[in-house]
SERO-4910 file (N, C-alpha, C, O; in steps of 0.05 Angstrom, whole numbers):
BEGIN
 pado doro    nc1    nc2    nc3   cac1   cac2   cac3    cc1    cc2    cc3    oc1    oc2    oc3
  Met    A   6103   1841    115   6108   1865    131   6089   1865    155   6065   1857    152
  Lys    A   6099   1873    177   6083   1872    202   6075   1901    209   6091   1919    210
  Gln    A   6049   1904    215   6039   1930    224   6051   1938    251   6057   1921    267
  Ile    A   6053   1964    255   6063   1975    280   6040   1991    292   6027   2008    279
  Val    A   6034   1985    317   6013   1999    332   6026   2014    355   6041   2002    371
  Leu    A   6020   2039    357   6029   2055    379   6005   2066    395   5987   2078    384
  Asn    A   6006   2062    421   5987   2074    439   6002   2096    453   6021   2091    468
  Val    A   5994   2121    448   6008   2144    459   5990   2158    479   5967   2165    473
  Phe    A   6000   2161    504   5985   2174    525   5998   2201    532   6021   2202    539
  Tyr    A   5983   2222    529   5992   2249    535   5980   2259    561   5956   2255    565
  Gln    A   5996   2271    578   5986   2286    601   5992   2315    595   6015   2323    594
  Thr    A   5971   2331    592   5976   2359    585   5977   2376    611   5969   2367    633
  Lys    A   5987   2400    608   5986   2419    630   5956   2424    637   5939   2421    620
  Pro    A   5950   2430    662   5922   2433    670   5907   2452    652   5915   2475    647
  Gly    A   5884   2442    642   5867   2458    626   5876   2463    597   5865   2479    583
  Gln    A   5897   2448    589   5909   2454    562   5904   2432    541   5913   2435    519
  Arg    A   5888   2411    548   5884   2389    529   5871   2399    503   5881   2393    481
  Asp    A   5850   2414    505   5836   2423    481   5853   2442    464   5852   2440    439
  Gln    A   5869   2459    477   5887   2477    462   5908   2461    448   5916   2468    425
  Phe    A   5918   2440    461   5939   2423    448   5928   2410    422   5940   2412    401
  Val    A   5904   2398    424   5892   2385    401   5886   2406    379   5890   2401    356
  Glu    A   5877   2429    387   5871   2450    368   5896   2459    353   5895   2463    328
  Gln    A   5918   2461    367   5944   2468    354   5953   2446    335   5963   2452    313
  Val    A   5950   2421    343   5957   2399    326   5941   2400    300   5952   2395    278
  Lys    A   5916   2407    302   5899   2409    278   5906   2434    262   5910   2432    237
  Glu    A   5907   2457    275   5912   2483    261   5939   2483    246   5942   2495    225
  Gln    A   5959   2471    259   5986   2471    247   5989   2450    225   6011   2448    213
  Gly    A   5969   2434    220   5969   2414    199   5982   2387    206   5984   2370    188
  Val    A   5989   2383    231   6002   2358    239   5982   2335    234   5990   2314    223
  Leu    A   5958   2338    242   5938   2316    240   5933   2309    211   5935   2286    203
  Ser    A   5927   2329    194   5921   2323    166   5945   2312    151   5942   2294    134
  Lys    A   5969   2323    156   5993   2314    142   6000   2286    150   6008   2270    133
  Thr    A   5997   2279    176   6003   2252    185   5983   2232    172   5992   2211    162
  Arg    A   5958   2239    173   5938   2220    161   5942   2216    131   5934   2195    121
  Ala    A   5954   2235    118   5959   2233     89   5985   2218     82   5990   2212     59
  Glu    A   6001   2211    102   6026   2197     97   6021   2169     87   6003   2155     94
  Asp    A   6039   2161     68   6039   2134     58   6045   2115     81   6065   2118     95
  Gly    A   6028   2095     85   6032   2076    107   6017   2082    132   6018   2066    151
  Cys    A   6004   2105    134   5989   2112    158   5961   2099    155   5946   2107    138
  Leu    A   5955   2080    173   5930   2067    172   5910   2078    192   5886   2076    189
  Cys    A   5920   2091    213   5903   2103    234   5920   2123    249   5943   2118    256
  Tyr    A   5908   2146    254   5921   2167    271   5897   2182    283   5887   2201    271
  Glu    A   5889   2174    307   5864   2184    319   5868   2191    348   5878   2175    363
  Tyr    A   5859   2215    356   5860   2224    384   5833   2218    398   5812   2219    386
  Phe    A   5836   2211    424   5812   2206    441   5816   2220    467   5838   2218    479
  Asp    A   5796   2234    477   5797   2247    503   5792   2226    525   5775   2209    522
  Ala    A   5807   2228    546   5803   2211    569   5777   2220    584   5775   2244    589
  Arg    A   5759   2202    589   5734   2210    602   5738   2217    632   5724   2235    642
  Glu    A   5757   2205    645   5760   2209    674   5780   2232    681   5783   2239    704
  Asp    A   5794   2242    661   5815   2263    667   5815   2283    644   5823   2276    622
  Pro    A   5808   2308    649   5807   2328    628   5834   2337    618   5836   2352    599
  Asp    A   5855   2327    630   5882   2334    621   5897   2311    608   5921   2312    603
  Arg    A   5882   2289    602   5895   2266    589   5883   2262    562   5860   2269    556
  Leu    A   5900   2251    544   5893   2247    516   5906   2221    507   5929   2215    514
  Phe    A   5892   2206    491   5902   2181    480   5904   2184    449   5885   2194    437
  Leu    A   5926   2175    438   5930   2175    409   5935   2147    400   5953   2134    410
  Leu    A   5919   2137    381   5923   2111    369   5935   2115    342   5924   2128    324
  Glu    A   5959   2103    338   5973   2104    313   5976   2075    302   5984   2058    318
  Ile    A   5969   2071    277   5974   2045    265   5989   2051    239   5980   2066    222
  Trp    A   6012   2038    235   6028   2041    212   6031   2015    197   6032   1994    209
  Ala    A   6033   2016    171   6034   1992    154   6059   1976    160   6058   1951    159
  Asp    A   6080   1989    167   6105   1975    173   6125   1993    187   6119   2017    190
  Glu    A   6147   1982    194   6168   1998    208   6178   2021    192   6183   2043    202
  Ala    A   6182   2017    166   6192   2038    148   6173   2062    148   6182   2085    148
  Ala    A   6147   2057    146   6127   2079    146   6129   2095    172   6127   2119    172
  Met    A   6131   2081    194   6132   2094    220   6158   2111    222   6157   2133    233
  Glu    A   6180   2100    213   6205   2114    214   6205   2140    196   6215   2160    204
  Arg    A   6192   2138    173   6190   2162    156   6173   2183    171   6179   2207    170
  His    A   6152   2174    184   6135   2192    199   6151   2206    221   6149   2230    225
  Gln    A   6167   2190    236   6182   2202    258   6202   2223    249   6208   2241    265
  Ser    A   6212   2221    225   6231   2240    215   6219   2263    198   6234   2279    186
  Ser    A   6193   2264    197   6179   2284    180   6181   2312    194   6184   2314    218
  Glu    A   6177   2333    177   6177   2360    187   6153   2365    206   6156   2380    226
  His    A   6131   2353    200   6108   2358    218   6111   2344    245   6098   2352    264
  Met    A   6127   2323    246   6133   2311    273   6151   2330    289   6148   2332    313
  Ala    A   6170   2343    275   6186   2363    289   6169   2385    300   6173   2395    322
  Leu    A   6149   2393    284   6130   2413    293   6114   2403    317   6110   2418    336
  Leu    A   6105   2378    316   6090   2367    339   6107   2368    364   6097   2374    386
  Arg    A   6133   2362    362   6150   2363    386   6151   2391    398   6151   2394    422
  Arg    A   6151   2411    380   6151   2439    390   6125   2446    404   6124   2459    424
  Ile    A   6103   2437    392   6076   2441    404   6075   2428    431   6064   2439    450
  Lys    A   6085   2403    433   6084   2388    458   6099   2403    480   6091   2403    503
  Glu    A   6121   2417    473   6136   2432    493   6119   2452    508   6123   2458    531
  Glu    A   6100   2463    493   6083   2484    504   6060   2473    521   6051   2485    540
  Tyr    A   6049   2449    513   6024   2440    525   6026   2414    540   6008   2408    557
  Val    A   6046   2397    536   6047   2370    547   6068   2368    569   6091   2377    565
  Val    A   6061   2355    591   6080   2351    613   6091   2322    613   6113   2318    624
  Asn    A   6077   2303    601   6087   2275    601   6075   2261    577   6052   2264    570
  Thr    A   6091   2244    565   6083   2227    543   6092   2198    549   6115   2194    555
  Arg    A   6074   2179    546   6081   2151    550   6072   2136    524   6050   2140    514
  Ile    A   6090   2120    513   6084   2105    489   6087   2075    493   6106   2066    504
  Glu    A   6066   2061    485   6067   2032    484   6067   2023    455   6051   2033    439
  Arg    A   6085   2005    449   6088   1996    421   6081   1967    418   6089   1950    435
  Tyr    A   6065   1961    398   6057   1934    393   6062   1926    364   6056   1904    356
***
């Protein structure tokens, strides 16, 4: 089985990065994702040069684990949270 690595780049609405991350934590998205079978890494990093950018590193054990994650209830919740705080998302897959 081959690991899946996702580099996810978020551009939040001006001044909304910290609120976005707080909602992800408060709504349980972060903890539920990290507890998923096959989740090897799910970590957010603030961009140093832009207060409205955020990087998410995801590493999954295999394609099946990532697909289960994508169809989870907490991912549906994340999509709703993103609607409020995020203006652009770019994903690189390795």
